C-alpha positions as CSV (number, residue, x, y, z in Angstrom):
1,M,0.4,0.2,-0.1
2,R,1.3,3.9,-0.8
3,L,2.1,5.7,2.0
4,D,-0.4,8.4,1.3
5,K,-3.2,6.1,1.0
6,Y,-2.4,4.4,4.2
7,L,-2.5,7.6,6.0
8,C,-6.2,8.6,4.3
9,D,-7.4,4.9,5.7
10,A,-5.6,5.3,9.2
11,L,-6.3,9.1,9.7
12,G,-9.6,9.5,7.9
13,A,-7.7,12.3,5.6
14,T,-8.2,13.3,2.4
15,R,-5.4,12.4,-0.3
16,K,-4.4,16.5,-0.4
17,E,-4.4,16.4,3.6
18,A,-2.2,12.9,3.5
19,T,0.1,14.5,1.2
20,K,0.7,17.6,3.1
21,I,1.3,15.4,6.2
22,I,4.0,13.6,4.5
23,K,5.4,16.6,2.8
24,S,5.8,18.0,6.7
25,G,8.7,15.3,7.3
26,D,6.7,14.4,10.3
27,V,6.2,10.9,9.3
28,T,8.8,7.9,9.5
29,V,8.3,4.3,8.3
30,N,10.5,2.2,10.3
31,D,12.4,5.2,12.1
32,I,13.1,6.5,8.5
33,V,11.5,10.0,7.3
34,Q,9.6,9.8,4.4
35,K,8.2,12.6,2.2
36,S,7.0,10.4,-0.7
37,G,3.6,9.4,-0.6
38,S,4.5,6.9,-3.1
39,C,6.4,4.8,-0.6
40,K,5.3,1.4,0.0
41,V,3.9,0.4,3.4
42,T,3.7,-3.6,4.1
43,D,2.3,-5.1,7.1
44,E,5.3,-5.5,8.8
45,C,6.1,-1.5,8.8
46,V,5.6,0.6,11.7
47,V,4.5,3.9,10.6
48,E,4.5,7.3,12.9
49,W,3.6,10.5,12.5
50,Q,5.0,13.0,15.0
51,G,6.5,10.5,17.3
52,R,3.3,8.2,17.8
53,E,2.4,5.1,15.9
54,I,-0.5,5.3,13.5
55,A,-2.4,1.9,13.7
56,K,-2.7,0.0,10.6
57,P,-5.8,0.5,8.3
58,G,-8.6,-1.9,9.2
59,P,-10.4,-3.2,12.4
60,R,-9.0,-2.2,15.7
61,Y,-8.9,-3.8,18.7
62,I,-8.3,-2.1,22.0
63,M,-7.9,-3.3,25.8
64,L,-8.6,-0.3,28.2
65,F,-8.1,-0.2,32.1
66,K,-11.2,1.5,32.8
67,P,-10.8,3.6,36.2
68,D,-13.9,4.5,38.6
69,G,-16.0,7.3,37.5
70,Y,-16.4,6.8,33.7
71,V,-18.9,6.0,31.5
72,C,-19.1,3.4,28.6
73,S,-20.6,5.6,26.0
74,H,-19.7,8.5,23.5
75,E,-21.7,10.9,25.7
76,D,-22.9,11.5,29.0
77,G,-24.1,14.8,31.0
78,F,-22.9,13.6,34.3
79,N,-19.5,11.5,34.0
80,H,-16.6,11.4,31.6
81,T,-16.7,8.9,28.9
82,A,-14.0,6.5,29.0
83,F,-13.3,7.8,25.1
84,V,-11.5,10.4,26.6
85,L,-8.6,8.2,27.5
86,L,-8.0,7.4,23.9
87,D,-5.8,8.8,21.6
88,E,-7.3,7.5,18.4
89,V,-8.3,8.6,15.3
90,K,-12.1,8.0,14.1
91,M,-13.4,7.9,17.4
92,E,-16.9,7.9,16.4
93,D,-16.5,4.1,14.7
94,L,-15.5,2.5,18.0
95,H,-17.7,1.3,20.4
96,F,-17.5,-1.1,23.7
97,A,-17.7,-4.8,23.6
98,G,-19.5,-5.1,26.7
99,R,-19.9,-1.8,29.0
100,L,-18.9,-1.1,32.8
101,D,-20.9,0.8,35.5
102,V,-19.3,4.1,36.1
103,D,-18.2,2.9,39.6
104,T,-16.7,-0.7,38.4
105,T,-13.1,-0.7,37.0
106,G,-11.2,-3.0,35.0
107,L,-11.0,-4.8,31.7
108,V,-12.9,-2.9,28.8
109,L,-12.6,-3.8,25.2
110,I,-13.2,-1.4,22.2
111,T,-13.3,-2.0,18.8
112,D,-15.1,-1.0,15.2
113,D,-15.7,-4.6,14.3
114,G,-19.3,-5.4,14.7
115,Q,-19.5,-9.2,14.3
116,W,-16.5,-9.3,16.6
117,S,-18.1,-7.5,19.4
118,H,-21.5,-9.2,18.7
119,R,-19.6,-12.7,19.6
120,I,-18.8,-11.2,23.0
121,T,-21.8,-9.5,24.1
122,S,-24.6,-11.8,22.4
123,P,-26.4,-14.1,25.1
124,K,-26.2,-17.0,22.8
125,H,-22.5,-17.2,22.7
126,K,-22.3,-17.6,26.8
127,C,-18.9,-15.4,26.6
128,E,-17.3,-15.6,30.4
129,K,-17.0,-12.4,32.0
130,T,-14.9,-12.8,35.5
131,Y,-15.2,-10.0,38.1
132,R,-13.3,-9.5,41.5
133,V,-16.0,-8.6,44.0
134,W,-15.5,-7.1,47.5
135,L,-18.7,-7.4,49.6
136,A,-20.1,-5.4,52.2
137,D,-20.9,-8.6,54.6
138,P,-19.7,-11.9,55.1
139,I,-19.5,-14.7,52.4
140,G,-22.4,-16.9,53.1
141,A,-22.0,-20.6,53.3
142,D,-24.3,-21.3,50.5
143,Y,-23.3,-18.8,47.9
144,K,-21.4,-21.1,45.7
145,Q,-24.3,-23.4,45.3
146,K,-27.0,-20.5,45.1
147,F,-24.8,-18.7,42.0
148,A,-24.3,-22.4,40.4
149,E,-28.0,-22.8,40.4
150,G,-29.1,-19.7,39.3
151,I,-30.5,-16.9,41.3
152,E,-33.8,-15.1,41.0
153,L,-33.6,-11.5,40.2
154,R,-36.6,-8.7,40.8
155,N,-38.0,-8.1,37.8
156,E,-36.6,-10.8,35.6
157,K,-38.7,-13.7,34.3
158,E,-36.1,-16.3,34.6
159,A,-33.4,-17.0,37.0
160,T,-29.8,-16.0,35.8
161,L,-27.9,-18.8,34.2
162,P,-25.3,-20.7,36.2
163,A,-22.5,-19.1,37.6
164,K,-19.2,-20.0,39.4
165,L,-18.0,-18.3,43.0
166,E,-14.9,-18.6,44.1
167,I,-13.4,-17.2,47.4
168,V,-10.3,-15.2,47.5
169,D,-10.1,-13.6,51.2
170,E,-13.0,-14.6,53.5
171,S,-11.5,-12.1,55.9
172,E,-12.0,-9.3,53.3
173,N,-14.8,-10.6,51.8
174,E,-13.2,-11.0,48.6
175,V,-14.6,-13.4,45.5
176,L,-14.4,-14.1,41.8
177,L,-17.6,-14.4,40.0
178,T,-17.5,-15.9,36.7
179,I,-21.0,-15.3,34.4
180,V,-22.0,-16.0,31.0
181,E,-25.0,-13.1,30.9
182,G,-24.8,-9.3,30.6
183,K,-28.1,-8.4,32.4
184,Y,-28.4,-4.8,33.8
185,H,-26.3,-4.5,36.9
186,Q,-26.3,-8.2,37.1
187,V,-23.5,-8.8,39.3
188,K,-24.6,-6.2,41.9
189,R,-28.3,-7.5,41.6
190,M,-27.2,-11.3,42.4
191,F,-25.3,-10.4,45.3
192,A,-28.5,-8.1,46.5
193,A,-30.6,-10.9,45.8
194,L,-28.6,-13.0,48.5
195,G,-28.9,-10.0,51.0
196,N,-25.3,-8.7,50.7
197,K,-23.9,-5.5,48.9
198,V,-21.2,-5.2,46.2
199,E,-18.7,-2.5,47.9
200,H,-16.6,-2.7,44.8
201,L,-16.5,-4.2,41.3
202,H,-13.8,-5.0,39.0
203,R,-13.7,-7.1,35.8
204,E,-10.4,-9.2,34.8
205,R,-11.4,-11.4,32.1
206,I,-13.7,-11.3,29.1
207,G,-13.3,-14.8,27.5
208,A,-9.7,-15.8,27.2
209,I,-8.6,-12.2,27.4
210,E,-7.2,-10.7,30.9
211,L,-6.5,-7.5,31.6
212,D,-2.9,-6.7,31.3
213,E,-1.1,-6.3,34.6
214,A,1.0,-4.0,32.9
215,L,-1.8,-1.3,32.4
216,E,-2.3,1.4,35.0
217,P,-6.2,2.7,35.6
218,G,-6.9,4.8,32.2
219,E,-4.3,3.3,30.3
220,Y,-4.8,0.7,26.9
221,R,-3.3,-1.2,24.4
222,Y,-4.2,-2.9,21.1
223,L,-4.8,-6.6,21.4
224,T,-2.6,-9.4,19.8
225,Q,-3.6,-11.4,16.9
226,D,-4.0,-14.3,19.6
227,E,-6.0,-12.4,21.9
228,I,-8.2,-11.0,18.7
229,D,-8.5,-14.9,17.5
230,S,-9.6,-16.0,21.0
231,V,-12.9,-14.6,20.8
232,W,-13.7,-16.9,17.4
233,N,-13.1,-19.7,19.3
């Protein structure tokens, strides 16, 4: 692919704008300044503009460590949208593959590939999501069994699908909960149905994709090819 076409696709720029960007001398390919739009760019090339890597044209798959206080939407009248944490072009094309509540932290996946995100969010695919949960009150001795059997939620016609509860630290009322659904406020409502309250909720895993331990709250990175492909497995 020509460099000018690459920039048009990656930045949403016109051919004229791409040519101007290239002639500025701020574009490098594999650390070498390129001032010609005809420069050939392959999949192995690293293209940077003003020191920032420009993502290759095509679908984007992003892992974000969502902090507390951010909503998973493009607009919100009261809270910051998590999109302000991204330094990306064509932001309007991106969407969340499974949202988190404003006060829930942890793994969020962002993409512009609708089929890929549908695989994560569609109930029929039963994609697992694992949450680390801190409760207000002690963990009941029957919690594991009740989650495994399914829990009746208020205003729901059917019980939740079987979920897996693991006790992490009884003294801190800390557990791991893995569910395969995504009902509204589901984790909080499940524990509320058992007479307990979620003090803090943190998502650690979606399918086979785990939150990168190297990421700090508010940071993000692109998924590896193996992580992307795991959603289809």
